[in-house]
C-alpha positions in Angstrom: -85.1 17.3 -54.4 -83.7 17.0 -50.9 -80.0 17.8 -50.8 -77.6 14.4 -49.7 -73.7 14.0 -49.2 -74.0 12.4 -52.5 -75.4 15.4 -54.4 -73.3 17.8 -52.7 -70.2 15.8 -53.3 -71.2 15.8 -57.1 -71.8 19.5 -57.1 -67.8 19.8 -55.4 -66.7 18.2 -58.0 -68.2 20.4 -60.8 -68.1 23.6 -58.8 -65.6 23.6 -56.4 -62.8 21.5 -57.9 -60.3 22.5 -55.4 -62.1 21.4 -52.7 -62.9 17.9 -54.6 -59.4 17.3 -55.4 -57.9 18.0 -51.9 -60.4 15.6 -50.6 -63.0 17.4 -49.2 -66.1 15.4 -48.7 -69.6 16.0 -47.1 -70.1 12.8 -44.9 -73.5 13.4 -43.3 -76.4 16.4 -43.5 -79.4 16.9 -41.3 -81.3 19.7 -40.6 -79.6 20.9 -37.8 -75.8 19.2 -38.3 -73.5 18.8 -41.2 -70.3 16.7 -41.0 -67.3 17.0 -43.5 -64.3 15.0 -43.4 -60.8 15.7 -45.1 -57.8 13.0 -45.1 -54.2 14.2 -44.8 -52.8 13.4 -48.2 -49.8 14.7 -50.3 -51.9 17.2 -52.4 -53.3 18.9 -49.3 -50.5 18.9 -47.0 -48.2 22.0 -45.8 -44.5 22.0 -45.2 -45.2 21.2 -41.6 -46.5 17.4 -42.8 -50.2 18.3 -41.9 -53.3 19.6 -43.7 -53.1 23.0 -45.0 -55.3 25.5 -43.4 -57.0 26.7 -46.4 -58.1 22.8 -47.1 -59.3 22.8 -43.2 -61.0 26.1 -44.1 -62.5 24.6 -47.5 -63.9 21.7 -45.3 -65.0 23.8 -42.6 -67.1 26.4 -45.1 -68.5 23.3 -46.7 -69.9 22.3 -43.5 -71.6 25.3 -42.8 -72.5 26.3 -46.8 -73.8 22.9 -47.2 -76.6 23.6 -44.7 -77.5 27.3 -46.1 -77.7 25.4 -49.3 -80.0 22.9 -48.3 -82.3 25.7 -46.2 -82.5 28.2 -49.3 -83.6 24.9 -51.0 -86.4 24.3 -48.4 -87.6 28.0 -48.4 -88.5 27.5 -52.0 -87.3 31.2 -52.9 -84.5 32.8 -54.9 -81.9 33.8 -52.3 -78.3 35.0 -52.4 -75.7 33.5 -50.1 -72.2 34.8 -49.5 -69.5 34.7 -46.8 -68.9 38.5 -45.2 -66.3 37.3 -43.0 -64.6 34.5 -41.4 -62.2 33.8 -38.1 -60.1 30.6 -37.5 -57.7 29.2 -34.5 -55.8 26.2 -34.8 -54.7 24.3 -31.4 -53.1 21.0 -32.9 -51.5 19.8 -36.5 -54.3 18.1 -38.7 -52.8 14.9 -39.4 -54.8 11.9 -40.5 -58.5 12.3 -41.2 -60.5 15.1 -39.6 -63.8 15.9 -39.2 -65.7 19.0 -39.2 -68.8 19.6 -37.5 -71.6 22.5 -37.8 -74.6 22.2 -35.2 -75.8 25.5 -36.5 -78.1 24.4 -39.0 -81.4 26.0 -37.2 -79.6 29.2 -36.9 -79.4 29.9 -40.7 -83.2 28.6 -41.3 -83.8 31.4 -38.6 -81.9 33.7 -40.5 -83.5 32.8 -44.0 -87.2 32.9 -42.4 -86.3 36.5 -41.3 -84.8 37.5 -44.8 -88.2 36.2 -46.7 -90.6 37.7 -44.0 -88.9 41.5 -44.0 -87.2 41.3 -47.5 -84.2 42.6 -45.7 -80.5 40.8 -45.9 -79.7 39.1 -42.7 -76.8 37.7 -41.2 -75.7 34.6 -39.4 -72.4 33.3 -37.6 -71.9 29.5 -37.9 -69.3 27.6 -36.3 -67.3 24.3 -37.4 -65.4 22.4 -34.9 -62.3 19.8 -36.8 -61.5 16.8 -34.7 -59.1 14.2 -35.3 -59.5 10.4 -35.0 -58.9 10.7 -31.4 -61.3 13.1 -31.1 -59.0 16.1 -30.3 -59.8 19.4 -31.5 -57.5 21.0 -34.4 -59.4 23.9 -35.6 -62.1 26.1 -35.1 -63.5 27.9 -38.2 -66.5 30.7 -37.9 -68.2 31.9 -40.9 -70.7 35.0 -41.3 -73.2 34.0 -43.7 -75.2 36.7 -45.5 -78.4 35.6 -47.0 -81.0 37.9 -48.8 -83.7 37.3 -51.0 -83.6 38.0 -54.7 -86.2 40.0 -56.9 
């Protein structure tokens, strides 16, 4: 069963309700790219009338994590996944609808293949760039994912 936006968004509703309630959604996913979105609303705002940084982080992490989940599913192995580190920078207020794009799907697939081949844990840094409806960059998040084959 291949992951698609509808299945991932249903997963959010049941397993990550805070992301779902704040409006984080997957718009598209492929082997190489995942795009998530979140719209500025009352429930996800900060006191400065823009999207709270943690909500941006949830949308950014989902754009990377969904591809990790898809790559694990495709490997047909039991593999654990965990964020070990993250970095973020903010360049503009996040207002309106923000799209987070991660183009690092092939990097995580390589890390998973190596973990399966060696039996050792592997890490992979994945980047998600957030842009507003004008195409202006509002934030960049980077996540260091760890993957390890379960015994």
